[in-house]
C-alpha positions as CSV (number, residue, x, y, z in Angstrom):
1,M,-33.3,33.1,6.0
2,A,-33.8,36.6,7.2
3,E,-35.8,38.9,4.9
4,F,-32.9,41.3,4.3
5,E,-30.7,38.4,3.0
6,R,-32.8,38.5,-0.1
7,L,-31.4,41.9,-1.0
8,R,-28.5,41.6,-3.4
9,V,-27.0,44.8,-2.0
10,W,-26.9,43.3,1.5
11,R,-25.3,40.2,0.2
12,R,-22.6,42.1,-1.6
13,A,-22.0,44.4,1.4
14,H,-21.7,41.3,3.6
15,E,-19.1,40.0,1.1
16,L,-17.2,43.3,1.4
17,A,-17.2,43.0,5.2
18,L,-15.8,39.4,4.9
19,L,-13.1,40.5,2.4
20,T,-12.2,43.5,4.7
21,Y,-11.7,41.1,7.6
22,R,-9.4,39.0,5.5
23,L,-7.4,42.0,4.3
24,T,-7.0,43.4,7.8
25,K,-5.6,40.1,9.2
26,T,-2.2,41.2,8.0
27,L,-2.2,44.6,9.8
28,P,0.4,44.8,12.6
29,D,-0.6,43.8,16.2
30,T,0.1,47.4,17.3
31,E,-3.0,48.4,15.2
32,R,-5.3,45.8,16.7
33,F,-7.2,48.3,18.8
34,G,-6.6,51.2,16.4
35,L,-6.8,51.1,12.7
36,T,-7.8,47.4,12.4
37,D,-10.7,47.9,14.7
38,Q,-11.9,51.1,13.0
39,I,-11.7,49.5,9.5
40,R,-13.6,46.5,10.6
41,R,-16.3,48.6,12.4
42,A,-16.8,50.6,9.2
43,A,-17.1,47.5,7.1
44,V,-19.6,45.8,9.4
45,A,-21.7,49.0,9.6
46,I,-22.5,48.8,5.9
47,P,-24.5,45.5,5.8
48,A,-25.8,46.1,9.3
49,N,-27.4,49.4,8.4
50,I,-28.9,47.9,5.2
51,A,-30.4,45.1,7.3
52,E,-31.7,47.4,10.0
53,G,-33.2,49.8,7.6
54,H,-34.9,47.0,5.6
55,G,-36.4,45.8,8.9
56,R,-38.1,49.2,9.4
57,A,-41.8,49.7,8.9
58,N,-41.6,51.5,5.5
59,E,-39.4,52.8,2.8
60,T,-39.3,56.3,4.3
61,E,-37.6,54.8,7.4
62,F,-35.3,52.7,5.2
63,R,-33.7,55.7,3.5
64,P,-31.7,57.2,6.4
65,F,-30.1,53.8,7.0
66,L,-28.9,53.5,3.4
67,S,-27.4,57.0,3.7
68,V,-25.6,55.9,6.8
69,A,-24.4,52.8,5.0
70,L,-23.0,55.0,2.2
71,G,-21.2,57.1,4.8
72,S,-19.7,54.0,6.4
73,L,-18.5,52.9,2.9
74,S,-16.7,56.2,2.4
75,E,-15.1,55.9,5.8
76,L,-14.0,52.4,5.0
77,Q,-12.5,53.4,1.7
78,A,-10.6,56.3,3.4
79,L,-9.3,54.0,6.1
80,M,-8.1,51.4,3.6
81,L,-6.2,54.2,1.7
82,L,-4.6,55.0,5.0
83,A,-3.7,51.3,5.6
84,R,-2.2,51.2,2.1
85,D,-0.2,54.4,2.6
86,L,1.2,53.1,5.8
87,H,2.3,50.0,3.9
88,Y,0.1,47.7,5.9
89,V,-1.6,46.4,2.8
90,V,-0.3,46.4,-0.8
91,E,-2.2,47.9,-3.7
92,A,-2.4,44.6,-5.5
93,D,-4.3,43.1,-2.6
94,L,-6.8,46.0,-2.7
95,N,-8.0,45.5,-6.3
96,E,-10.8,43.1,-5.3
97,F,-11.7,45.4,-2.4
98,W,-12.0,48.5,-4.6
99,E,-14.1,46.7,-7.2
100,L,-16.5,45.3,-4.6
101,A,-16.6,48.6,-2.7
102,T,-17.5,50.5,-5.9
103,E,-20.2,48.0,-6.7
104,V,-21.7,48.2,-3.2
105,G,-21.7,52.0,-3.4
106,K,-23.4,52.0,-6.7
107,M,-26.0,49.5,-5.6
108,T,-26.8,51.3,-2.4
109,S,-27.0,54.7,-4.2
110,A,-29.4,53.2,-6.8
111,L,-31.6,51.7,-4.1
112,L,-31.7,55.0,-2.2
113,S,-32.6,56.9,-5.4
114,T,-35.4,54.4,-6.1
115,L,-36.8,54.8,-2.6
116,R,-36.6,58.6,-2.8
117,R,-38.8,58.5,-6.0
118,H,-41.5,56.6,-4.3
């Protein structure tokens, strides 16, 4: 097991990325190299930045990666709203996504705040 896998925030962010992949399977083929790709990149960036930051030498180096993860989360949420508004995904299918995205955001923010206090 990689050391970052012990982080609950990483595990939840990983689950969010998996869920995002499932939700974007229904997007039209015309969006394969557009919106689908952009949504998936944003989703993958969240756990990837948490993992990379955790692998740094100290907490000071970890903080910027958590900030980038939060930015990617905001990007992901904005892109999923666009997908919804384009009628590529229905609101009912997004409920689990919004709950998990909110949780990941809160957890990442809390970890970042904790690291800033040290």
